Every structure is written in C-alpha cells, then in structure tokens.
N, C-alpha and C positions, 0 to 999 in steps of 0.2 A: 770925434768931429774932424780930426786931422787925416783920417783915412778916407780920402775922397779922390784918390788918384788911380782908380781901377782902369785897366785896359782889358781887352779881350783875352790876352795872353798872361797877364799878371793881376790877380785878384786882390781885394783888400785883405783877405785872410792870408794870402801869401806874403804880403807886405807886413802884416802883423807878426807872422812867424819869423820873417827876416829880422824884424826889430828885436824880438826875443832872442834870436840867435846872436845878433850884433851885440846886445846887452851882455850876454853870457860871455862871449869870446873876449870882449874888452875887459870885463871884470876879472875873468880868470887869469888873464895875462897882466892884470894890475894897471890897466889903463882907465882913464876917467870916462864916465858915461853921462855927464851933465847935458841936459836937454836932448837926450838920445832920440826920443820919438820925433821931436821937432826937427832935429838935424837930419835924420834919415829920410823922413817923408819929404821935407823940402828939397833935399838933395836928389831924391828919386824924381820928384816932379820936374827938377831942372833938367835932368838927363834922360827922362823917359822916352824922348823921341830919337835919342841917339841909337843908332842900329846896334852898337855893341852892348847896349843894356836893355834890348828889346824882350829879353827873357829873365826870369829870376836868376838863373845860373849865370847869365852874362852880367847881370847887375852885381852879383856877389864877386865875381871875378874882377869886375871893374873897381869895386870898393877895396879888394885886397891889394890892388896895385896903386892905390892913392899914396902920394908922397907925404901928405899931411897926417901927422900922427893923431891929430884931433878927429880925424874922419875915417882912418884906415881900418878895415876889417882884418884882424889878425889871421895869419895862416894857421891851418889845422895843426901843423907840427909844433907851433908855439903854444897852442892850447894844450896839446897832449903833454908837452914838457912841463907845463905849469900846474896842471889839474891835480897832480898827485900831492901837492903842497897845500891844497884847500882842506880846511878842517871845520869842525863844528863851531869854532870861534867866530867864523863868518856864517852864521846860520841862514841868513837871508840868501846868500849866494849858493850855499849848499842846497837849499830847497829849490832854487831855480835850476840848478844843474840836474838834480834828480827829476824834477818835473820835465825838463827838456828831454831826458832819457825816456821817460814814461810815455810822453805824447808822440814822440818820434816825428814822422813827417806828415801827420794828419792835418789837412787844411779844410776842414768842413765845419758846418754849424754844429755837428754832433761831437766835436772835439771836446775832451775833458778839461779844456782850458777854463771853463766856467766853474770847475770844482777846485780850483787852486786854493781858495781860502778855507776850504774844508779839510785840507791836508796839513800834516805836521811832519817834521823830520824826527825819525825814530832811530835809536841805537839798537843794533841787533845784539851785540854784546852790550848789556845795559850799563847805565851810568852807576846804578846801585847794583853791584854784581855779587851780593852775599850768597844768593841761591846758586850761582854758577861756581863760586868759590868751593862750596861743599862738593859739588860733582867733580871738579878738577882735582881736588885734594884726595878724594876717595879713589880716583884713577891714577894717582901719582904723577900728575902732569902740572905741577905748580909752576915750573919755568914757563910753560906755554901760557898759563893763566896770567902770570905777571907781564908777559909780553903783550897779550891781548888787552890787559887792563891799561897798560901804558899807551896803547895805540887805538883806544876805543873811540877817540874823536876823529879818527882819520875817515875820509870819504868812503873808503871801501867797507866801513862798518856802519854806514848810514844808509837809511832807506826812507821811504814814505809810508805813512799810515794815516787813516782817517782819524780825526779827533776822538771819535767814540771808541774806536779800537785801540788807540794809543794808550789811553788811561788804563785799560784793563789788562794789557799784555806787557807793559813796560819792563818789568823785572823778571819775567818768567824764564825758566831754563830753555835751551835752544829747541829741544824736541816739541815743547808745547808752543813756544813762540813762533817757529816757523810755520806751523799749521794755521795758527791764528792769522798771521800775515798773508800766507798764501790763499786762504779762504775768502779774503776780502777781494771780491771780483772787480772792484773799481780800480785796483792797482795791480797791473800785470807783472811788474818787475819782480815781485815777491814770490811768484810761482816757482822760480828756479831754486828757492831755498829748499824745497822738497827733495831735490836731487841729492842732498847731502844729509847723511845720518848724523853727522857731528859738525860743530863749528870748527872751521879749520883754515889754514893758510890757503888751501885749494879753493875754498869758497870765496875768500877775500880777493884772491888773485882773478878768479872768474868774474867777479863783480866789477873789478876795475877795467876789465877788457871791454 
C-alpha cells in the first residue's frame, strides 16, 4: 500500500528494488533499518519533484550524500569492505545478499522476487562433512579439509537452493552436489559450479567476486 508514488520515469518496482538495496547496504554495514520501507518511500515522495532525484540513479546518489546516518545510503566501497565478514550466523541477511545477487537488476512482474520464501541458504561445503572427509583424506588433503571446515559458514561457501532440493543434496560430495544445484533452473548463480571439477579456493574467490 505504501508504493503509490510512481512517476513515468521511476516505477513502483524500481522503488521496491531500491528499498531492497537500501536494506541490504545498511545491514551489511551494520546500520539500523527500522521502518525502512516507510522512511524511504516517505522520503522519496518528499523529494520526487526535485530535479536532482528525477531518476532512480539520481535518487540513489542523493541518498548517498545525506548527512543523517539514519537515512544515508552507504557507498558501495563501504559495502564491499564489510561484506566479507558476513557469515551464516546472520542467516536472514545472508539470504537477502544471495537473493540480491540472484535477481540482479530485473524490475518486472516476472522477477523471481515472488519465489523468495521458497528458497533456503545452502552450504556448498556441508555442515555435516563426513562424506567430504573421506574424499579429502584419500587424496591426502587434510590441511585443506580442515581449513574449509573452519570457514564453511563464510559467505563464499553459501548459496541458494529450493527447499525441495536442499533436503536431498545437503551432505553430498561436491561432484554430485554441484550438478544438483546447477540443474535447478530457478537459481542461476549455481550454474558456475560446473566450471570447477573440485571444491577449491579458486571457486570460493570467484564466488566472492
């Protein structure tokens, strides 16, 4: 009901996506998000006739330059600096981050935004890694195994999976798990897993980029 401030050049969906971005940026940089939808939409309505905010890009720039920390949109360099410290301990924020990566900049009725509740956060290197332990031990790579085990809750090891797929693949070894994740056509971010024959630091680094 609050999204009623459309103009010809900024649609309700663009405002909705901006709110999602605003929520992510402020939470990643450990700022509060209380009443976030009301604040952003009310603020947008107040300034929508200002020439500087006549486009979504202008509005974002305007919000980044706000002096008030209660309203300011953090700069992207602040977000990048903070994001590597986000872990599974904040599962709700992790899901939002991954979801934001997945949907990209789509602003249409066909956006997968309506699928959000059907998705879960999935560990690529699993929480219960007994099957992986056997493989790494056989390959003489126990130091790597211990490092991956220690860092398994980091953002680079987390992805999205549908609830139905998540329960069936959770502890499988990488060669099986990557195919199951990549075959789920609803989630495009997992397709890249097929480019890697083994779970590796190269894979984790590529995912963080």
